C-alpha positions as CSV (number, residue, x, y, z in Angstrom):
1,X,-280.5,-71.0,227.8
2,X,-282.5,-73.9,226.3
3,X,-286.1,-73.4,225.4
4,X,-289.2,-75.6,225.6
5,X,-288.5,-77.0,222.1
6,X,-285.0,-78.3,222.9
7,X,-285.3,-79.6,226.4
8,X,-282.2,-81.6,227.3
9,X,-282.6,-85.1,228.7
10,X,-279.8,-86.0,231.2
11,X,-279.1,-88.9,233.4
12,X,-276.5,-90.0,235.9
13,X,-276.4,-93.6,235.1
14,X,-274.4,-96.7,236.0
15,X,-274.8,-100.4,236.2
16,X,-273.4,-100.3,239.7
17,X,-275.6,-99.3,242.7
18,X,-274.3,-97.1,245.5
19,X,-272.1,-94.9,243.4
20,X,-274.2,-91.7,243.9
21,X,-276.6,-91.5,240.9
22,X,-279.5,-90.2,242.9
23,X,-277.3,-87.9,245.0
24,X,-275.8,-86.3,242.0
25,X,-279.2,-85.9,240.3
26,X,-280.5,-84.0,243.4
27,X,-277.4,-81.9,243.8
28,X,-277.0,-80.8,240.2
29,X,-280.8,-80.3,239.7
30,X,-281.0,-78.1,242.7
31,X,-277.9,-76.0,241.7
32,X,-279.3,-75.6,238.2
33,X,-282.9,-74.7,239.2
34,X,-282.3,-72.6,242.4
35,X,-279.0,-70.9,241.7
36,X,-278.2,-70.9,238.0
37,X,-281.6,-69.8,236.6
38,X,-282.6,-72.9,234.6
39,X,-286.0,-74.6,234.7
40,X,-285.5,-78.2,235.8
41,X,-287.7,-81.2,236.3
42,X,-286.8,-84.7,237.6
43,X,-288.3,-88.0,236.6
44,X,-287.7,-90.6,239.3
45,X,-287.7,-93.9,237.5
46,X,-286.0,-95.9,240.2
47,X,-288.9,-98.3,240.8
48,X,-290.0,-99.5,243.3
49,X,-288.1,-97.4,245.9
50,X,-288.4,-94.0,244.1
51,X,-285.7,-92.6,246.3
52,X,-285.8,-89.0,245.0
53,X,-289.6,-88.8,245.5
54,X,-289.1,-90.0,249.1
55,X,-286.2,-87.6,249.6
56,X,-288.5,-84.7,248.5
57,X,-291.0,-85.7,251.3
58,X,-288.2,-85.8,253.9
59,X,-286.9,-82.4,252.7
60,X,-290.4,-80.9,253.1
61,X,-290.5,-82.1,256.7
62,X,-287.0,-80.9,257.4
63,X,-287.7,-77.4,256.1
64,X,-290.8,-77.2,258.2
65,X,-288.9,-78.3,261.3
66,X,-285.8,-76.1,260.8
67,X,-286.3,-72.3,261.2
68,X,-283.1,-71.4,259.3
69,X,-284.1,-73.6,256.4
70,X,-287.7,-72.3,256.5
71,X,-286.4,-68.7,256.1
72,X,-284.0,-69.8,253.3
73,X,-286.9,-71.4,251.4
74,X,-289.2,-68.4,251.9
75,X,-286.5,-66.0,250.8
76,X,-285.6,-68.2,247.8
77,X,-289.3,-68.3,246.7
78,X,-289.6,-64.5,246.9
79,X,-286.3,-63.9,245.1
80,X,-286.7,-66.5,242.3
81,X,-290.5,-66.3,242.0
82,X,-290.6,-69.9,241.0
83,X,-291.7,-73.2,242.6
84,X,-289.5,-76.1,243.6
85,X,-288.7,-78.3,240.6
86,X,-291.2,-81.2,240.2
87,X,-290.1,-84.8,240.9
88,X,-292.4,-87.2,239.0
89,X,-292.6,-90.9,239.6
90,X,-292.6,-93.0,236.4
91,X,-291.4,-96.5,235.4
92,X,-288.5,-96.5,233.0
93,X,-290.4,-98.1,230.2
94,X,-292.9,-95.2,230.1
95,X,-290.5,-92.4,231.0
96,X,-289.8,-90.9,227.6
97,X,-293.5,-90.7,226.6
98,X,-294.4,-89.3,230.0
99,X,-291.6,-86.7,229.7
100,X,-292.8,-85.4,226.3
101,X,-296.4,-85.1,227.7
102,X,-295.0,-83.2,230.7
103,X,-292.9,-80.8,228.6
104,X,-295.9,-80.1,226.3
105,X,-298.2,-79.3,229.3
106,X,-295.7,-77.4,231.5
107,X,-296.5,-73.8,232.2
108,X,-292.8,-72.9,232.0
109,X,-290.3,-74.1,229.3
110,X,-288.2,-76.9,230.7
111,X,-284.5,-76.5,230.1
112,X,-283.2,-79.7,231.7
113,X,-285.1,-82.9,232.5
114,X,-283.1,-85.3,234.7
115,X,-283.9,-89.0,234.8
116,X,-283.0,-91.1,237.8
117,X,-282.9,-94.6,236.2
118,X,-282.6,-98.0,237.9
119,X,-279.1,-99.3,238.7
120,X,-279.2,-102.3,236.5
121,X,-279.5,-102.7,232.7
122,X,-281.7,-105.7,233.3
123,X,-284.5,-103.5,234.7
124,X,-287.6,-103.2,232.5
125,X,-287.4,-100.4,230.0
126,X,-284.0,-99.0,231.0
127,X,-282.3,-99.6,227.6
128,X,-285.2,-97.8,225.9
129,X,-285.0,-94.9,228.4
130,X,-281.3,-94.7,228.2
131,X,-281.5,-94.5,224.4
132,X,-283.7,-91.4,224.7
133,X,-281.2,-89.4,226.8
134,X,-279.1,-86.6,225.2
135,X,-276.3,-86.8,227.8
136,X,-275.2,-89.6,230.1
137,X,-272.9,-88.9,233.1
138,X,-271.5,-92.0,234.8
139,X,-269.7,-91.8,238.2
140,X,-266.7,-94.1,238.6
141,X,-264.6,-94.9,241.6
142,X,-261.1,-96.3,241.8
143,X,-262.1,-99.8,242.7
144,X,-261.4,-102.7,240.2
145,X,-264.8,-104.4,240.5
146,X,-266.7,-101.1,240.1
147,X,-264.3,-100.0,237.3
148,X,-264.9,-103.2,235.3
149,X,-268.6,-103.1,235.7
150,X,-268.8,-99.4,234.8
151,X,-266.6,-99.7,231.8
152,X,-268.7,-102.6,230.4
153,X,-271.8,-100.4,230.9
154,X,-270.2,-97.4,229.2
155,X,-268.8,-99.4,226.3
156,X,-272.2,-101.0,225.8
157,X,-273.7,-97.5,225.7
158,X,-271.1,-96.0,223.3
159,X,-270.3,-98.9,221.1
160,X,-273.7,-100.6,220.8
161,X,-276.5,-98.2,221.8
162,X,-275.1,-95.0,220.2
163,X,-274.6,-96.6,216.9
164,X,-278.3,-97.3,216.4
165,X,-280.1,-94.7,214.3
166,X,-283.1,-94.1,216.7
167,X,-280.8,-93.2,219.7
168,X,-280.7,-89.6,221.0
169,X,-277.4,-89.9,223.0
170,X,-274.9,-87.2,222.0
171,X,-272.2,-87.9,224.5
172,X,-271.4,-90.2,227.5
173,X,-269.0,-88.8,230.2
174,X,-267.3,-90.6,233.0
175,X,-266.2,-88.7,236.1
176,X,-264.3,-89.6,239.3
177,X,-266.4,-89.8,242.4
178,X,-265.4,-90.5,246.1
179,X,-261.7,-89.6,245.4
180,X,-259.7,-90.1,248.6
181,X,-257.1,-87.3,248.9
182,X,-254.7,-89.8,250.6
183,X,-254.6,-92.0,247.5
184,X,-251.7,-91.7,245.1
185,X,-252.4,-89.4,242.1
186,X,-250.6,-91.9,239.7
187,X,-253.4,-94.4,240.4
188,X,-255.9,-92.0,238.9
189,X,-253.6,-91.0,236.1
190,X,-253.0,-94.6,235.0
191,X,-256.7,-95.4,235.2
192,X,-257.5,-92.2,233.3
193,X,-255.0,-93.1,230.5
194,X,-256.6,-96.5,230.3
195,X,-260.2,-95.0,230.1
196,X,-259.1,-92.6,227.4
197,X,-257.3,-95.4,225.5
198,X,-260.8,-97.0,225.1
199,X,-262.0,-93.9,223.4
200,X,-264.2,-92.8,226.4
201,X,-264.7,-89.3,227.7
202,X,-263.4,-88.6,231.2
203,X,-264.2,-85.3,232.9
204,X,-261.4,-83.2,234.4
205,X,-263.3,-82.5,237.6
206,X,-263.1,-85.2,240.3
207,X,-265.4,-85.3,243.3
208,X,-263.7,-85.6,246.6
209,X,-264.9,-88.3,249.1
210,X,-267.0,-86.7,251.8
211,X,-269.6,-87.8,254.3
212,X,-271.8,-84.8,253.3
213,X,-272.8,-86.8,250.2
214,X,-274.4,-89.4,252.4
215,X,-276.1,-87.1,254.8
216,X,-279.3,-85.2,254.2
217,X,-280.2,-81.9,256.0
218,X,-281.0,-82.3,259.7
219,X,-283.5,-80.4,261.8
220,X,-280.8,-78.6,263.7
221,X,-278.4,-77.9,260.8
222,X,-277.4,-74.4,259.7
223,X,-276.1,-75.2,256.2
224,X,-277.7,-77.1,253.4
225,X,-276.0,-79.6,251.2
226,X,-278.1,-82.5,249.9
227,X,-281.6,-81.2,249.3
228,X,-284.3,-81.1,246.6
229,X,-285.7,-77.8,247.9
230,X,-282.6,-75.7,248.4
231,X,-279.2,-75.5,246.6
232,X,-276.1,-76.8,248.3
233,X,-274.2,-74.2,250.4
234,X,-271.5,-72.8,248.1
235,X,-268.7,-73.3,250.7
236,X,-269.7,-77.0,251.0
237,X,-269.7,-77.4,247.2
238,X,-266.2,-75.9,247.0
239,X,-264.9,-78.2,249.7
240,X,-265.6,-81.3,247.7
241,X,-265.1,-79.8,244.2
242,X,-268.8,-80.0,243.3
243,X,-268.7,-76.4,242.1
244,X,-266.0,-77.1,239.5
245,X,-267.9,-80.2,238.4
246,X,-271.1,-78.2,237.8
247,X,-269.1,-75.6,235.8
248,X,-267.7,-78.4,233.6
249,X,-271.1,-80.1,233.4
250,X,-272.5,-76.8,231.9
251,X,-269.7,-76.7,229.4
252,X,-270.3,-80.3,228.3
253,X,-274.0,-79.5,227.8
254,X,-273.0,-76.2,226.0
255,X,-275.2,-74.2,228.3
């Protein structure tokens, strides 16, 4: 496991909105912190909506209203003996400095620090913040417009940003999201070959399309999926291949 002195900075980043950056940040952060034993923190830099900070507020209300979730949260706290991971609001241009201050003052060593960055490279400070990441994971869907935008963003990161001496990025990984099981596999194979021909990294694990990614826990629900306070139900993770993705994610980070 990482120590306080080599905290990994990770982001799910893309130039395209609506491809699941904040959703993956919350799902992976929760799995890492609550189930896999790592100490995690999240910097929500998506000004001005700060969607993850708002999600935490909704999650707190849902847990208080749902008896099953309340028992899960109580049992989790007693078992793990650690608090929910912090979600801190910060503008992108100040995120790296704020992160270092947070790591230095944290009572526990932080293994992974996730950054939820704005969805456009034009946003103030995003290039600076992106340059300070160690690993960048970019969701991609089999749509020509999204593909073109994503590949431009990824090539900018790998061919321009990573060649500068002051940049911390070790690797950038693309991964398939919202894969429709009814679509022909050759479509993904041909896209995959093209992506690799550009010298880009494409993960093996593909995330299946599912409404559960777009739904937060509800007051009468019995199982958790998308939450910043509880890890996703393992059966739900398996059903959309999120479990395989997280295993591969750990391998990419060498954790």
